[in-house]
KOLDO-317166 format. One record per residue (C-alpha): residue in three letters; x, y, z. Coordinates in steps of 0.25 Angstrom, whole numbers, padded with zeros to 4 digits, always signed. Layout:
ALAXYZ;...
end
This chain:
MET+0033+0026-0076;ILE+0033+0017-0063;LYS+0020+0011-0057;LEU+0019+0014-0045;LYS+0013+0008-0033;ILE+0008+0018-0024;LYS-0006+0025-0028;SER-0013+0038-0024;GLY-0022+0033-0011;ASP-0013+0024-0007;ILE-0007+0025+0007;VAL+0009+0026+0008;LYS+0019+0029+0017;VAL+0031+0037+0015;ILE+0044+0029+0017;ALA+0055+0039+0015;GLY+0057+0054+0016;ASP+0054+0065+0025;HIS+0040+0061+0025;LYS+0044+0044+0030;GLY+0033+0037+0037;THR+0021+0045+0033;GLN+0009+0040+0026;GLY-0001+0045+0016;LYS-0010+0043+0006;VAL-0006+0045-0009;LEU-0013+0056-0015;ARG-0006+0055-0029;VAL+0006+0047-0035;LEU+0014+0055-0047;ARG+0019+0043-0055;GLU+0029+0052-0064;LYS+0036+0057-0051;ASN+0037+0044-0044;LYS+0028+0054-0031;ALA+0016+0053-0024;ILE+0009+0063-0016;VAL+0006+0057+0000;GLU-0004+0064+0007;GLY+0002+0071+0018;VAL+0018+0068+0014;ASN+0027+0076+0009;MET+0019+0090+0012;VAL+0026+0102+0005;SER+0022+0117+0006;LYS+0018+0124-0007;HIS+0015+0138-0008;THR+0002+0141-0015;LYS-0003+0155-0021;PRO-0017+0161-0018;SER-0027+0156-0028;ALA-0041+0153-0030;LYS-0040+0139-0024;ASN-0032+0144-0012;PRO-0033+0160-0012;GLN-0024+0161+0002;GLY-0012+0152-0004;GLY-0001+0148+0005;ILE+0006+0137+0008;VAL-0001+0123+0007;LYS+0004+0110+0010;THR+0004+0100-0001;GLU+0011+0084-0003;ALA+0021+0084-0010;PRO+0026+0071-0020;ILE+0034+0061-0013;HIS+0041+0050-0020;ILE+0035+0035-0021;SER+0048+0030-0015;ASN+0047+0036-0003;ILE+0033+0033+0000;ALA+0027+0016+0002;LEU+0013+0011+0001;LEU+0007+0007+0014;ASP+0000-0006+0015;PRO-0014-0005+0020;LYS-0014-0018+0028;THR-0003-0016+0038;ASN+0000-0001+0034;GLU+0014-0002+0031;VAL+0022+0001+0020;THR+0021-0010+0009;LYS+0027-0012-0005;VAL+0017-0016-0017;ALA+0015-0026-0027;LEU+0008-0025-0040;LYS-0002-0039-0043;VAL-0010-0042-0053;GLU-0023-0045-0047;GLY-0034-0052-0059;ASP-0031-0041-0069;LYS-0028-0029-0060;LYS-0014-0024-0055;VAL-0015-0022-0039;ARG-0004-0016-0030;VAL-0001-0027-0018;SER+0004-0024-0005;LYS+0016-0032-0002;LYS+0015-0031+0014;SER+0001-0037+0014;ASN-0002-0040+0000;GLN-0013-0033+0000;VAL-0019-0025-0013;LEU-0018-0010-0012;
end
């Protein structure tokens, strides 16, 4: 399995596809599929049957997964798209922004 450089809770920008240019927070990362679920991006309509939780049923809007290659991490300092480097500080591995050289 590949080591992904995006984690849940990161702020990312969509760099390709229908939702290009939109920003959002990563809710979940699906490592086995190389996809991530980003808040407010790639919304799909899902038809739900009435249940105890939702007695009315109907159409619900939810986020669908988007491929990792179509999103890029935003630098918290400059608010621009950046690449990520992995560095060892002491005995821990940390993610570092290549644009501002700041620990993420």
